[in-house]
C-alpha positions in Angstrom: 192.7 118.0 13.1 189.2 116.6 13.6 188.9 114.8 10.3 186.5 111.9 10.3 187.4 108.8 8.3 184.9 106.4 6.8 185.3 104.0 9.8 184.3 106.6 12.3 181.1 108.3 13.2 180.7 111.5 15.0 177.7 111.7 17.3 176.6 114.7 19.4 173.6 115.0 21.7 172.4 117.9 23.7 170.9 117.0 27.1 168.9 119.3 29.3 166.9 118.9 32.4 163.8 120.6 33.7 164.7 121.6 37.2 161.3 123.0 38.0 159.6 119.6 38.2 162.3 118.2 40.5 162.2 121.3 42.6 158.4 121.2 42.9 158.3 117.4 43.6 161.0 117.4 46.2 161.7 120.7 47.8 158.3 122.4 47.8 156.4 119.3 48.9 158.8 118.3 51.7 158.9 121.9 53.0 155.1 122.0 53.0 154.9 118.7 54.9 157.5 120.0 57.5 155.6 123.3 57.8 152.3 121.6 58.4 153.9 119.3 60.9 155.4 122.2 62.8 152.0 124.0 62.8 150.8 121.3 65.2 153.1 122.9 67.8 150.6 125.8 68.0 148.0 123.5 69.5 147.6 124.1 73.3 149.7 121.7 75.2 147.3 120.9 78.0 144.5 119.8 75.8 146.2 118.5 72.7 149.5 116.8 73.6 148.5 113.7 71.7 147.4 115.7 68.7 150.7 117.6 68.6 152.7 114.3 68.8 150.4 112.7 66.1 150.8 115.6 63.7 154.6 115.6 64.1 154.9 111.8 63.8 152.7 111.7 60.6 154.9 114.4 59.1 158.0 112.4 60.0 156.6 109.2 58.5 155.7 111.0 55.3 159.2 112.4 55.0 160.7 109.0 55.7 158.6 107.5 53.0 159.7 110.2 50.6 163.3 109.5 51.6 163.0 106.0 50.4 161.5 106.7 47.0 163.6 106.1 43.9 164.6 109.2 42.1 165.5 107.3 38.9 169.3 107.7 39.2 170.1 104.1 39.5 171.9 102.5 42.4 173.4 105.3 44.6 175.6 104.3 47.5 175.9 107.8 49.0 173.5 110.6 50.1 172.5 113.2 47.6 171.2 116.7 48.4 167.6 115.5 48.6 168.6 113.0 51.3 170.3 115.7 53.3 167.2 117.9 52.9 164.9 115.1 54.1 167.2 114.2 57.0 167.4 117.8 58.1 163.6 118.2 58.0 163.2 115.0 60.0 165.6 116.3 62.6 163.6 119.6 62.9 160.4 117.6 63.4 162.1 115.4 66.0 163.3 118.4 67.9 159.6 119.6 67.9 158.5 116.2 69.2 161.1 116.3 71.9 160.1 119.8 72.9 156.4 118.7 73.1 157.4 115.8 75.3 159.6 117.9 77.6 157.0 120.6 78.0 154.3 118.0 78.6 156.4 116.5 81.3 157.1 119.9 82.9 153.4 120.9 82.7 152.3 117.8 84.5 155.2 117.9 87.0 154.3 121.5 87.9 150.6 120.5 88.3 151.5 117.6 90.6 153.8 119.9 92.6 151.1 122.5 93.1 148.7 119.8 94.4 151.3 118.6 96.9 151.8 122.0 98.4 
């Protein structure tokens, strides 16, 4: 059945991939960046609102930069799993930023209200 004639050539190649490197470079690093960005939410709001926002924004900017890096797969016109991971982490950090702004607004609004009474 699989007889090779003189005009044909059979070629076989085994391809493998080291998943540890990709996992370390994408998942672990982006998770660490997100975690460190979320750690800024533990700063006290009254004294460090700007620091909280800056920490979250720096983490978002780093993730967006990593989102734009070429993974060596050629031209891809759709999102791959790493893109969804980065987008979900940016959304988590944006929720933290919105929470900081909302609590900052409520904090100062309650202080102004207590001065008015």
